[in-house]
C-alpha positions in Angstrom: -107.4 53.3 21.9 -105.7 51.9 25.1 -105.8 48.2 25.4 -106.5 46.1 28.6 -102.8 45.6 29.2 -102.0 49.3 28.7 -104.5 50.4 31.2 -103.5 47.7 33.7 -99.9 49.0 33.3 -100.9 52.6 33.7 -102.5 51.5 37.0 -99.3 49.7 38.1 -97.4 52.9 37.1 -99.3 55.2 39.3 -99.3 52.9 42.3 -95.7 52.0 41.8 -94.8 55.7 41.8 -97.0 56.4 44.7 -95.2 53.6 46.7 -91.8 55.0 45.8 -92.5 58.5 47.0 -95.0 57.8 49.7 -93.2 59.6 52.3 -93.4 62.9 50.3 -96.6 62.6 48.2 -99.4 61.0 50.2 -101.9 58.8 48.7 -105.4 59.9 49.4 -108.2 57.6 50.3 -110.5 56.7 47.4 -113.2 59.2 48.2 -110.6 62.0 48.4 -109.0 60.7 45.1 -112.5 60.9 43.4 -112.8 64.6 44.6 -109.4 65.4 43.3 -110.3 63.7 39.9 -113.4 65.9 39.9 -111.3 69.0 40.3 -108.9 68.0 37.7 -111.9 67.4 35.2 -112.9 71.0 36.1 -109.5 72.2 35.1 -109.7 70.3 31.8 -112.9 71.9 30.9 -111.4 75.3 32.1 -108.5 74.8 29.7 -110.9 73.9 26.9 -113.0 77.1 27.5 -109.8 79.2 27.5 -108.8 77.4 24.2 -112.1 77.9 22.5 -113.1 81.3 23.9 -109.9 83.4 24.1 -111.8 86.7 23.9 -113.7 86.0 27.3 -112.5 88.3 29.9 -111.0 86.1 32.5 -108.2 85.9 35.0 -105.8 84.3 32.3 -102.7 83.7 34.4 -103.2 80.0 33.8 -101.6 78.2 30.9 -103.1 74.8 31.1 -103.2 72.1 28.6 -106.6 70.2 28.7 -105.0 66.9 27.9 -102.5 67.3 30.7 -105.5 68.1 33.0 -107.2 64.9 31.8 -104.0 62.9 32.5 -104.1 64.4 36.2 -107.7 63.4 36.4 -106.7 59.8 35.2 -104.0 59.6 37.9 -106.6 60.4 40.6 -109.1 57.9 39.1 -106.4 55.3 39.0 -105.5 56.2 42.6 -109.2 55.5 43.7 -109.0 52.1 42.2 -107.2 49.7 44.8 -103.7 48.7 44.2 -103.7 45.3 42.3 -106.9 46.1 40.5 -107.1 44.0 37.4 -110.5 44.1 35.7 -109.9 46.2 32.5 -111.5 44.2 29.7 -115.0 45.8 29.9 -113.6 49.2 30.2 -111.7 48.8 26.8 -115.1 47.6 25.1 -117.1 50.4 26.5 -114.4 53.1 25.4 -114.4 51.8 21.9 -118.0 53.0 21.6 -116.7 56.6 21.6 -116.2 59.2 24.3 -118.5 62.0 22.8 -116.9 65.1 24.3 -114.9 66.6 27.1 -118.1 67.8 28.6 -119.5 64.2 28.6 -116.2 63.0 30.2 -116.6 65.8 32.8 -120.2 64.8 33.8 -119.0 61.1 34.0 -116.3 62.2 36.6 -118.8 64.2 38.4 -121.1 61.1 38.6 -118.2 59.2 40.4 -118.6 61.7 43.3 -122.3 60.6 43.6 -121.9 56.9 42.7 -118.4 55.7 43.1 -119.4 52.3 42.0 -119.7 53.5 38.4 -116.9 52.2 36.2 -113.8 54.2 37.1 -111.8 52.1 34.8 -114.0 52.9 31.9 -113.6 56.6 32.6 -109.8 56.1 32.4 -110.2 54.3 29.2 -112.3 57.2 27.8 -109.6 59.7 28.8 -107.0 57.5 27.0 -109.2 57.7 23.9 -109.2 61.4 23.7 -107.9 62.6 20.3 -104.3 63.5 20.6 -103.9 61.7 24.0 -100.9 59.6 24.7 -101.9 59.0 28.3 -99.0 56.9 29.3 -96.5 59.6 28.3 -98.5 62.4 29.8 -98.9 60.4 33.1 -95.2 59.8 33.2 -94.5 63.6 32.6 -97.0 64.7 35.2 -95.5 62.2 37.8 -92.1 63.4 36.9 -93.3 67.1 37.7 -94.8 65.8 40.9 -91.4 64.3 41.9 -89.6 67.5 41.1 -92.1 69.4 43.2 -92.5 67.3 46.2 -89.5 64.8 46.5 -86.1 66.1 47.7 -83.6 65.9 44.8 -81.4 63.5 46.9 -84.3 61.0 46.6 -85.0 61.3 42.9 -82.8 58.3 41.9 -85.2 55.6 42.3 -88.3 57.5 41.1 -86.4 58.8 38.1 -85.3 55.4 37.2 -88.8 53.9 37.7 -90.4 56.6 35.4 -87.6 56.2 32.8 -88.5 52.6 32.4 -92.2 53.5 31.9 -91.5 56.2 29.4 -92.8 55.5 25.8 
């Protein structure tokens, strides 16, 4: 279970990284970030289906880890929250009540598309509470992957150093 401080640090991590690589990896406005979070939630559910139903006939060229997809979703939810956001206490309390399932989490992310005023920070806390999830480590790994994909190698220094400090 993530603490208030850990969630706030994740938010700072995502926004700090975005600031460092802004020239190469643009930050979407909040509405677009919520839409991207919705697509990542869909990818997490897709990964879960592939894991639970391997006999289904599908285009199986994907090898996605559902927890990585939830980490991508968290990155987009954290992006939708304004830089400097600091109200995490309620999110920690609500997440302690249990998350239910991947499907429930998926519906919650979908709800943000309709009602963006619902508690985004609580959804991030619920993602952090998924069994087997080390959200900080996964976010750092996902941001490192983004750096390698979008940032020219000669500009990796500061971003690499920033991510190395955040690694747990």
